[in-house]
N, C-alpha and C positions, 0 to 999 in steps of 0.2 A: 941686306946685298945691296952691293956698291951700283951707281951710273957704267960705270965700265965694266962692272959681270950682267948687271943687266942687259948691257946692250952691245958684251958680246954670246952674251943666251941670244936674243933677237936673232944675231945674224948666223947662230949655227944655227938654228931651227928653218928659217929663209933658208940658206945654203942646202938642209933636209928636204925641203919642198921643190923644191928645184928638183935637184937629183933622182926625185922622183916624179915628176910631173914634167920636166921643162929640162932634161938634162941632154938631149940632141934634138940636132933639126937635121929633116929627110925629106925630100922635096917640095919646106918651107912649112914643113908640120913639125910641132915640138911638141917633142915626147920625151919619158923619164921609165926609171926602173919599173913603174909602177906597169904601164904600161908593155914593157918586155912578160915581165911575169907572167902577167893574166896571161902570155901564148898558152901557159899553163895550168887548161882551166882550174878552180879547186884554190887550187892548193898554190897558184902563186898570187893570187889575188890574200890569202891566208900570211901568206909571208909578206905581203907590202902594206898588209894590216898593221902589224906589230909597229913599226916606227910612225903612223899614222898615230895609231894610238898611243906611241910615248907624246907626240909633238901635242895632243889634246893634254894629256895629264901637266905634261910643260907647264902651258899656259892655264893651265887652275892654278898651279902655284904660282905663277905670277899673276896673279887678284883677278884672272877672268870670270864675272860675273857666270852663274850657272843658266842663263838664258841664252850666254854665247856657246859656251861647252855644249847645251845640248843641241846647238845650231853646228857646230863642227861634227860632232857626233852623228850628225842624223847623214850630212855633206862624207865622212866617210865610211859611213851604214851604207847609203845609195851608189858609191862604190863600190863594196867590198859585193852588195848582191851582184849590180850591173855588168861588173865586170868579170862574175860567176860565171856567165855565160859563155860557152862556147864562141867564138871566132869574133862575134857580134858584140861576144865580152870586152874583147881587146880595144873593137874599136870606142867602147863607151870610157873605156877608161883612157888611154889616150884625150879623147877630144872633154873627157867631166876635169879632170886634176882637181881634186878632191881639196889634195892636199896645199895643194898653191889659193884654194875657196877658203881654206881656214885661216891661213899667214896673209890673210885679205880681211877677214874680221879680228883676228887678234893686231892690226896693227888698226884697222880703225876701234876699237877698242882704246885702246893706249893712247890714239890719238884722242880721242873725244878726253881721257883723264888730263891729258896732258903731261904721259910720260914719252912720248921718242914726238918727231917732227919730221 
């Protein structure tokens, strides 16, 4: 993978995380499609689990080590379980932002490796 392809992939993953967790702003609160979808208990969280899992899969393909992948999977799992609770789950999804957390873990790992600035 060229440096240009690598940077493009990181931007794509970052865009995905922002769409899911911080696309909209209302009364100063940032939320994304994950929070909106969680209005439908269980089903909404199952639907947004797929792109969250894809983000983790791509991180693995980019060479992120297993301990970081496990932390990312834990974030996504916590988001799925917490978001599945009717009403409170929507509030949890808006507050927890697992995809942005996972991008922060990915970026931290890449910075430690010197692969990104």
